[in-house]
N, C-alpha and C positions, 0 to 999 in steps of 0.2 A: 523439184518442189515436193514431191511425196517426202522425201526423207527430212526436208526442212520442217516440213509438217510435223513428222513424227517426234524431232528434236525440239520443236517448240512446244508439242503437246507435253513432253516429260518434263520441261523446264516448269512449264506452269505448274504440273502436278507437284512437282518437287516443292515450288514456291507455296502452294497452297496448303500442302500437307501440315507445316507448322504454324500456319495461321490458323486451320482448322483446330490444331491439338490446343492453341491458345484460347480459341474461342471456346472450346470445351473447358478448359481448366478455369476460365475465368466464368463462364456459367456454373460450373461446380462452385467455385467460389461464393458466387452469387446466391447460389441456393442455400448455404451454409449460415445459418442465422447467428452463428458465433462471431463470424467475420465483423460485425459492427463494432466489436469490440478492438478492431486493429490498430485503429489511430491512436485510441487512450493508451493502449498497452505499448505502442510504441513510443509515446510520450514518456511513459511514466519509466521505461528501461533504456531507452537511447538518448534522451534529451538533455542538454546540458543546460536548461533550464531548471529541469527538476533537480538536478544535482545542485544548482546554485540555490533553490529553495529549501533544499534538506539541509544545507551547510548554514543558511541564512539562519533557519530554524534552530539549528544547536548553538550558534552564535548567539542568539538571543536568550536561550536557554541558559548559557552560560554566564552570560552577564547577569541575569535574575538569581541565579544559584549563588553567586559571589556575594550580592548585594545581600541576600539572606541569611549567609553563612556569618557576614560579617557582622550583622545586627543580632545573632544568635549568643546566648550564653553557652548554650552545650549543642554545638552541630550535631552531636551525634543523637540528639532526640529529633532532627529533621529527617525527613524522606522524601524523595522523588517517586514517584509511580509512573512507569512508562509501559505501553504497550510493546508487543513484539513486532508483529508482523506488517512489513512496511513503514514501520516506524525506526527500528532498529535493525531489523534485518529484510532484505530483498528477495521475494518469493516470484519474481516474474519470468525465471527461467521454466518453473512448472505452468504457468498462465499460458508463456508462448509454446510450450510443448503441445499443452491441449488444445490451443487455438488453431496450430498446425493441424492437428487432427479433427477439427471441427466439433471438439467437444466442449460441453458447455462447463467450463472449468468453474462457475460459481455455483455450480450445484455440490462442490465440494468431495465429490465421491473419489477424488484423486488425491486428498489431501492427505490421508492417513499415510499411505505409502510414501509420501515427499515428506512427511514429519520424520520417517522412520529412516528413510535413504537419500534424502535430497539434501542437495548442497547448496543453502542458500547464501549470499552474499552480504554484507554489512551495509548499511545506508551511510552513505558519507557523512561523518563528522561524530557519528554514534557511539563508535569505540573512545575517541578523544574525551567525549562529554563525560562519558559513564566513567572512564579512569580519573577524571577531575574530579568528578563528585566522590568518588571512593577515596582519593587523596585528602580531600577536605573532610573525611570522616563522615558523610553524611549516607545514611540507609538507601539502598536501591531495592525498590521492589518491583519485578515483573510481573504485569497482570496480562495474561492473554486467553483468547479462547480455543488456543490449541487443547487438543483431548488430554486429558487428565489422566486415562488410562495408558496413555504413552509419553509420560512426564520423563522417563527415562531417556528418550531419545531425544526431546527438547533442550534437557539438562546437557546431554552429550554434545548438542549443535552448539549450544553458546558456550560452553566450556572450549570447543575446540576452536571456535570463533575470537576466544579470549578475553571474553568480557569479564568485567570484576563482579564479585558478590553472587555467584550463583551456586545456588544450594536448594535441596528441598523446602526450605523455609521462604527463599526469597522469591520463588517462581510459583504462582498463583494460576493455575489454569483453569479450564472451562468446569464449570459444578454450578455454584451459584452466582447470580448475574455480578457482573463489575461492581455495581455500588455496594454490593454486600463484601466483595472481596478488599474493595479501599477501604470499609469499613474496618475491617479485621486490621488493616495498616495503621488506620488512624488513632485505633484503641491506646497505643503505646508510642506513635509518632505524631509529629505535627507533617503533615503533608504539605509540604511548599509548591510544590510544581506538578503537574499531569502532563504526560506527553503520548500522543497519539495520533492515528490518521482517520479514525472514524469517530464520529460526535458521542456515541456512548462510551468513548473512553474517557468521557470528560464527566459526564451527568446521566444521570437515568430519565431525564425528562426526552433525552434524544433515543430512547431505545423503543424501537419497534413504533414509531410515531409517523404521522403523515410527513412529506416533506414541507409543507406551506407551515406545520407547527414547529418544524426543526428549524426552518429559516427566521422564525419567529422569536425562537427561543436564542438564536447565534445573535440578533439584534439586540434582545433584551441582557444579555451579558458580554455586551461589546468591550466593557472595562477589562475584563479577564483573557481576552486572547492576545497573546505575546506578554502575558503577564504571569499568570496564574496556569493558563492554559495554553500548551505548545501544539499547534495541530501541523501534522505533515500531509505533503499533497500524494493524492492516490487516485490516479487516472484510469486504474486498471479495475477496480470493481468496488460497489457500494450502493447504498439504497437509492441512488440517484438514476442508476444505469438504465431503468425502464423509464425514466420521465419523459414525455414529451416534449420535444423544441419548440419554443415561441418563435414564429418568424415575422417579418415585417409582411404586414397585408398589403402595401401597395403592388401594383402591375410591375413585373420585371421589365427594367430598361436597359437595354446593353449598348454601352458608348464604348467608341476605341479611344485609348488612352492618347 
């Protein structure tokens, strides 16, 4: 009996050890405030639905572009303006790395090394759309809030990805607000389309304004979405990320199916 008790105790101990480790790991993750972004980032990086939405956005953009070119006397006077991050290129690998290290990735303190050495991938449909615009003779301008002092790295990344019309002139990075950089483009081109994943990619009224005001402007400009303004899904980060959720105020009732 004594020998059996010893072996039984050893077995229980061995079984309990991984459970204790799992509990400890779970507790560690529970203590990590960044863990709240996990599901959003998983949706952004891994879901087929996001891929479908991205392709859908570029399909709509292609249709609107073709109509604008067909109606134009001189397509070279037309321009499309697109954001880069989460619109043309996918940076989720950086966010996933930081999330795994419980690092608050929307503090952007790991972004500069990523711009220099990171390997972003293309958003589905981006290259095909931009190459189509280039073949039609439409001017492409990339307006992004990437660091202007690291412009050579962004130019190198875009060139490596094989995107068209990549040059010092065509890539306008952080400095003046995006509305001012768009004005530079509209000085000698007719901007027929804006593409982006955050609302200030489209209008200055969305920049540094409360969510309620942003939602109000979205509704006011309902005719522009999918026509002049093509918005892309980004569940990884945004001004919405700290907004409280609104729940049903009824008492929970659990019923079996």
